[in-house]
C-alpha positions as CSV (number, residue, x, y, z in Angstrom):
1,M,8.6,29.3,42.6
2,N,11.5,27.4,43.9
3,R,13.9,25.2,41.9
4,G,12.2,21.9,42.8
5,Q,8.8,23.1,41.6
6,A,10.3,24.3,38.3
7,Y,11.9,20.9,37.6
8,T,8.7,19.1,38.4
9,L,6.7,21.4,36.1
10,D,9.3,20.9,33.4
11,A,9.1,17.1,33.8
12,L,5.3,17.2,33.6
13,V,5.4,19.3,30.4
14,S,7.9,16.9,28.8
15,L,5.8,13.9,29.8
16,A,2.7,15.5,28.2
17,I,4.6,16.1,25.0
18,L,5.8,12.5,25.0
19,V,2.3,11.2,25.6
20,L,0.9,13.3,22.8
21,A,3.6,12.1,20.4
22,L,2.9,8.5,21.3
23,L,-0.9,9.0,20.7
24,V,-0.2,10.6,17.3
25,V,2.1,7.7,16.3
26,V,-0.5,5.1,17.4
27,N,-3.2,6.9,15.4
28,L,-1.1,7.1,12.3
29,T,-0.3,3.4,12.4
30,S,-4.0,2.5,12.7
31,I,-4.9,4.5,9.5
32,A,-5.8,2.1,6.7
33,T,-3.7,2.8,3.7
34,V,-5.3,2.9,0.3
35,N,-3.7,0.6,-2.3
36,V,-3.7,2.2,-5.7
37,P,-3.3,-0.5,-8.3
38,T,-0.5,-0.2,-10.8
39,S,-1.4,0.1,-14.4
40,T,-3.1,-3.0,-15.8
41,T,-1.3,-5.2,-18.2
42,A,-3.5,-3.9,-21.0
43,A,-2.6,-0.3,-20.1
44,S,1.2,-1.0,-19.9
45,V,1.1,-2.9,-23.2
46,L,-0.9,-0.2,-24.9
47,G,1.5,2.4,-23.7
48,E,4.4,0.4,-25.2
49,V,2.6,-0.1,-28.4
50,M,1.6,3.5,-28.8
51,S,5.1,4.8,-28.3
52,R,6.2,3.2,-31.6
53,Y,6.0,5.2,-34.8
54,E,5.7,2.0,-36.9
55,I,2.6,1.0,-34.9
56,Q,1.0,4.4,-35.3
57,E,1.6,4.1,-39.0
58,A,0.1,0.6,-39.1
59,I,-3.0,1.9,-37.3
60,Y,-3.5,4.7,-39.8
61,T,-2.9,2.4,-42.8
62,N,-5.0,-0.4,-41.4
63,D,-2.1,-2.8,-41.4
64,V,-3.5,-5.7,-39.4
65,R,-0.5,-7.9,-40.1
66,T,2.1,-5.5,-38.6
67,L,-0.1,-4.9,-35.5
68,R,-0.6,-8.7,-35.0
69,A,3.1,-9.4,-35.4
70,Y,4.1,-6.6,-33.0
71,L,1.6,-7.6,-30.3
72,E,2.6,-11.2,-30.5
73,S,6.3,-10.2,-30.1
74,V,5.5,-8.0,-27.0
75,L,3.1,-10.2,-25.2
76,P,4.1,-13.5,-23.5
77,S,3.5,-16.7,-25.4
78,G,-0.1,-17.9,-25.1
79,T,-1.5,-14.5,-24.1
80,R,-4.9,-13.8,-25.6
81,Y,-5.5,-10.2,-26.8
82,Y,-8.0,-8.1,-28.6
83,L,-7.2,-4.8,-30.3
84,A,-9.9,-2.7,-32.0
85,V,-9.4,0.6,-33.8
86,F,-12.2,3.1,-34.2
87,D,-12.5,6.4,-36.0
88,G,-13.4,9.7,-34.4
89,G,-17.1,8.8,-34.4
90,W,-16.4,5.4,-32.7
91,N,-17.1,3.4,-35.9
92,L,-15.1,0.2,-35.9
93,L,-12.4,0.3,-38.5
94,F,-10.7,-3.1,-37.8
95,E,-10.0,-5.7,-35.1
96,V,-6.9,-7.8,-34.3
97,G,-7.3,-10.9,-32.2
98,K,-10.4,-12.3,-30.6
99,D,-12.5,-10.5,-28.0
100,V,-11.6,-11.5,-24.5
101,E,-13.0,-10.5,-21.1
102,G,-10.9,-8.1,-19.2
103,V,-10.2,-4.5,-18.4
104,S,-9.8,-2.3,-21.5
105,A,-7.2,0.3,-22.1
106,V,-8.0,3.1,-24.5
107,A,-5.7,5.5,-26.3
108,Q,-6.5,8.4,-28.6
109,L,-4.4,9.3,-31.6
110,T,-5.1,12.7,-33.0
111,G,-3.4,12.4,-36.4
112,F,-0.5,11.0,-38.4
113,N,2.0,12.7,-40.8
114,G,0.4,16.1,-40.4
115,T,-3.2,15.0,-40.8
116,V,-5.8,15.5,-38.2
117,E,-7.7,12.2,-38.1
118,V,-8.7,10.9,-34.7
119,R,-8.4,7.2,-34.0
120,Y,-9.2,5.4,-30.8
121,V,-7.3,2.2,-30.0
122,V,-8.8,-0.2,-27.5
123,L,-6.8,-3.1,-26.1
124,K,-7.7,-6.0,-23.9
125,V,-5.2,-8.6,-22.7
126,R,-5.9,-11.9,-21.0
127,M,-3.0,-13.8,-19.5
């Protein structure tokens, strides 16, 4: 093989690599991306609410007044919400607010102050 043939072969291999790279890039850009929604408003609010010790205490002591005050301080003015607390057998213990349509967020508490007592907290928020 002489020098001219080697350069030509080298150029053809390089061209094939470039064409393959271009095809890969075109195929990757045509792939439809999946948009994963961020957490719903109810989920983010419930996460904020459940991180507070005082709120967990209010849930276990059935302190509706504290829960209402805290939710109304966290949510924007005019936001409608519904919070329901259930025991471990999903029996309704109490409600705060009026039931609204929307996506629910659910949190499970397993106990408070050393007790093992399951509570489910359901929150719906409507802006």
